[in-house]
N, C-alpha and C positions, 0 to 999 in steps of 0.2 A: 444690614441691608433692609430697606423698607419694602412694603408691598408693591409699590409701583415699579421698583427696580426688578423684582423677580418676575412680575408679569411682563415687563419689557423684554427680559431675557427669553421668556417662553414664547412671546410673540415673534421675536427675531428668529428663534429656532424654528417656529412654525413656518415662517416665510422661506427660510433656507430649505426646509424639508420639502415644501411644495415645489421649489425650483428643482430639487433633486428628483422628485417624482416626475417632473416634466422631462428632464434629461433622460431618465431611464425609460419613460414612456416612449419617447422618440426612438430610443435604442431598440426597444421591443418591437415597435411598428416596422422598423427597417429590417430587422433580422429575425422576426418571429418564425419565418419559414425555413430559416437556415440553422438556428440554434435552439435547443430546448432550454427551459428553465428561466428565461428572461421575464416571463409574466410573473413568476413567483417573486422576483426582485421588486417589480413594480408594486405588487401587493404588500410586500414587506414595508416599503417606504410609505405607502398609503396608510398602513396600520400605524406606523410611528407618527405620521402627521396627525392622524385621527386621535391618537393618545394625547399628543401635545395640545390639540384643540380642546379636548374634554377637560384636561387639567387647567387650561387657561380659563375655562368657564366655571371652574369650581366655585361654589357659592351661589351660582346662578341657576345651574341645572341640578337635578336630584343627586344626592350623595352616591347612590349605587352606580350611577353613570359616571360621575367624576372621580370616584375612588376605586371601584372594582374594575370597571371596564378598561380604563387606560392601561393598567398594569397587565391585564390579560392581552390587550392589543400589542403591547411591547414584546411580550414573550412569544405570542403567536406569530407576530411579524418576523421575529428572529428565527423561529422554526421554519417559516415559509422561505426565508432567505437561504437557510441551510439546504432545504429541499431543492430550491432552484439551483444552487451551486452543484449539488450532486447530479442533477440532470444535465447541467451545462458541461461538466467534465466527463459525463458518461459513467458515473460510479454510484448509481442508485442502490439503496439498501433498505431493509425493513426498518420502519420507524416506531416500532412498538414502544421502545424505551422512552422516546420523546413524547409519544401520546400519553404514556403514564405520567411523565413529568408535567405535562400540561394539566392533567386532571388534578394531580397533587397540588400544583401551584394555584389552581383556581380555588380549590377547597381551603387552602391556607389563607389566600387573600380574603375570601368571604368571612373566614373565622376572625381575622384580625381587623375587619371593617365593622362587622355587625355584632359579633359575640364578645370579643375582647379587643376593642379598638386600640391599635398600637401602630403608629406611623413608622417607628424604627424597624419593627418586625416586617412591615410591608416593604420597606426599602431593602432590607436584608434579603428577603425572599426574591424580590425582583432582581437585585444584583447577582444573587446566586444563580437564578435561572439564565440570565444573560451570560454569565461566566461559563456555565455548562454548555450552552449552545454555541457560543463563540469558540470555546476550546475544541468542539467538534469541527468547526469550520477551519480552524488552524490545522488540525490533523488532516483534514481532507485536502487542503490546499498545499500542504508541504510533504505529505507522505502518501496518501491514498491516490492522489492524482497521478496519471501516467507520466513517465519520465519526459515524454515529448512536450507535455504541457506544463511541467513543473516550473520552468523558468518564468513563463508568462503569468502563472498563478501565484508566484512568490509575493508580489506586491500586495495582493488581496489577503494572503495569509498573514503578512506583517500587520495590516490594518486590524484584522481580527485579533492578532496578538495584542495590539494596543487596547482593544475593547476588554480583553481578559485582564490586562494590567490595571486599567482604570477600575474595573469591577472589583479586583482584589483589594485595591487601595480603599475603595468605598466601603467594602465589607469590613476591612480593618478599622476604619474610622467609626463606623456604626457600632461595631462590637466594643471598641475602646471607650467611646463616649456617646451612648444612645441619646436620642433627642427626647426630652421630657414632654415637650408640647406636641400635640397631635395635629397642629396646624401646619400644613406643608409650606405655606408661604412665609413661615417663620423659621425656615431651615437655616442652618449655620452656613458660614462662608465656605467651608470645605465641601459641603454638599452642593452648593451652587457652582463651585469650580468643577465638580465631577459632572454636573449636568452640561456645563459648557464644553467639557472635554468629550463627552458622548456626542454632542452635536458636531464638533469638529471632526471627530472620527467618522460620523455618518457622511459628512461631506467628502472626506478622503476616500471612504468606501465607494461612494458613487463614482468618484474619479477613477479609482483602481478597477472597478467593474467595467467601466467604459474602456479603459486601456486593455483589459483582458479580452473583451470582445473584439476590439480592433486588432489585437495581436493574433487572434484566431482568424480574423478576416484576412490579414496580411499573409499568414501562413497558408491559408487555403488558396489565396491568389497565386502564391509561389508554386504551390502544388499543382494547380491547374495549368499554370504556365509551363511547368516542367512536363506535365502529361501531354499538353498540346504540342510542345516542341518535339518531344520524342515521337508522337504519332505523326506529326507533320513531316519530319525529316526521315523517318525510318520506313515510311510507306513506299511500296514498289510502284504506286500509281503516281501520275503527275498531279501535284497539288501546287496551286499558285494563289497569291494574294495580290489582287490588282484593283486599281481605282475604277469605280463604276463609270465615272465621267469619261475617261479617255483610255482605260486599259493599261495604265502605267503600272509596271511591276514593282511591288514593294518587297515581296519575298517569294522564293521558289524552293522546291525540295530537290533532292537528288534524283527522285523518280522522273521529274520533268526533264532534267538535264540528260538522263539516260535515254528517255523515249525520244526527245526532240533533237538530241545530238549537239546541244549548245554547251558552252562553258558558262560558269556563273557570271563572270564579268561581261559576257556578251548579252546578258538578258537584263540585269538590274539597271534601272534607269531608262530602259526602253519601254515601248508599248506593244501590245499585241498587233497593232497595225504595222509598226516598224518591222516586226519579225514576220509579217504576213502569215501569222499563225493559223488564221481561218482560211480554208480554201475558197469559201464563198462568203464575201463580206456581208451579204444580206442576212446570212444566218447569225452573224455576230450582232447585227443591229436588232434582229428579232429577240435574241437572248437578252440584250440590254433593256429592251422594252418590257419583256416579261419580268425581269428582275426589278425594274422600276415599279411595276404594278403589284407583283405578288411576293417580292423579296426572295424568291427561290425558283430553281429549275431542277427537275428530277429526271434522270435517266433518258436524256434526249440524245439521239444519234446524229453526229455531224462529222464531216471530213475535215481533218487538220493537216497542216503542212509541216514537215520536219525541216531542219537546216539544209539538208541535201536537196530539198524540193520534192522528195517523195511524200505522197499523201497516204493517210490511213484513216480508218473509221474509228472514231472515239465515242465512248459513252460518257456524256457530259452531265455533271450535276454541279450546282452552285447555289450559294446563299449569300445575301448581303449582310454585312456587319458594320457597326458604326465605330469609327476610329477618329477621335478628335472632331466629333460632330460631322464627319464626312462619310458617305457610304462607300464601302469597299466590298469586293467580291472574293469570297473564298470558294475556289472552284476545284473540281477533281475531274481528270480525264483518264479513262481506262481504255487502253488500246484493245479493241475487240476484233481486229482484222483477222487473227487466226480463228477466232470463234465464228466469224462470218464465213470464212473459207470452209470451215468444218460444216457449217449449216448448209452451204451450197453443195458440198460433197454428199451430205446426208440426203438432201432433196434429190440430187441426181440418182443416188443409189435407190431411194424409195421409188423414183420413177421407173428405173430399170426393173425393180422387183415387181412393180405393178404390171409392166409390160409382159414380164415372164409369167406372172400369175394369170394374166389374160390369155396367153397362149395355152397355158396348162388347162385353163377352163374350157377352151375350145376342144381339146382332145378328150376332156372328161365328160363332154356332153353326149347326146345321142347321135351316132355316126351311121348314115345310110350306107350299107355295104351289100354288094351283089352276092346272092346266094350261091352262084356258080363259080364266077371268076374271082370273087373276093375283092373287086375294085371298090373304092370309096368315092362317093359323090361329094364334091366340095360345095361351098355356098354359092358358086356360080353355075352349078348344074353339070359340071364336067366330071367324068369318071376318071379317077387316077389310081395307079397302082398303090397298094397300101404302103409300100416302102417310101414312095415319093411323097405321099400325103403326110406321113408321120415326120419325114425329114424336113418338110417345109414348115410344119407347125410345132416343131420341138427341136431340141438339140441332139436328138438321138441319131446315131449312125448305124448302118447295117453291114454285116458280113454274111456271106451266103455259104450254106452247107446243105447236107441232105440227111434226113432222119432215117432211122433203121427201117421203118415201115415202107417208106418210099424207095429206099435202096432195094429191098426185097421185091417190091412190086415192079419197078422199072428196070432193074438190072438183076434178074434172077440168076443165081449160081455164081455171081462174081464176088460176093462177100465184101462189098465196098465199105460197108459200115464197120466191119471188124478191122479192116485194114486201117 
């Protein structure tokens, strides 16, 4: 194969790598706040594309750039891809052994470029590095990953298994028939086939990574749907999903049926106006206007009507959501009638306590009392017997008797007290 053919293959691989970078870049932009590790995949593909570009320019740019740096980028990119996979599946580990691998790999590449130039040795080292890192990826995707993610990670693990297989074949070919010429563009047919296989596997890898991300997205959507459904239907409060434009009911929960007294088939397909749900229609219009402006209403008190015609005070909260490009309202109504009754009872009790406290304060103040007859003067200037005054300004009652001293003074010799 001539020089033009090999450069054409490299150029084609470079174009496909750039397309893969674009795909993974969009994947990262869309999901970077949702999943970890995606940026490492983008960096991996950027490094692989950079390595191809430098090899393509070999003979135009300095040798240390076109010989040492491309191989370093290939291995470093593979390492970043592995680190990204660990973060994506939540199985991060210490990477000391891989850092040591990168250092050893770099030293060997420098040795076989500048000290003892040997193209076959460089190919062997690169293939061995790729094999070690891809084997770790296979182990991660098929064994270390959690059982719940193992199925969606299997495809990616198989692609990395393909990388391991191609690397083993390339190592075997290099060992059995090392290249005597140090000119990379004079590589034999087997080596060129291996390069093409690597590129096809990179394309498959980008596809499998995309499928894996989409698999996690679908699983999370199902999980969120299940969580929402359970929260929606198990809530004791009234929860409804209605169309903002006309109040058409799309879904209701058991709490709504229990509070309002309807059956499911009596509500679905109807509107809030049909059911006369709002006691005051002006309140409904105000809520629609508020939702149209601010997309939410929080803890507003309105009166609602049950199927029987009985009204109650409800604490209303709502928020608009988009379904098929149309605004719908997810609303919650909490029946607070008992709480309101309790508040009124509490306010009544507080008022009674204040009145009682006020009377107690009147009796605890300075009372003008006659020094002789012991009558008390009230705030109107009248003099009252002490019993009458205390009975009027407190809840005390009196019973009359005679003390021992008075009995001896007024009834001498009768021993009334002892009796």
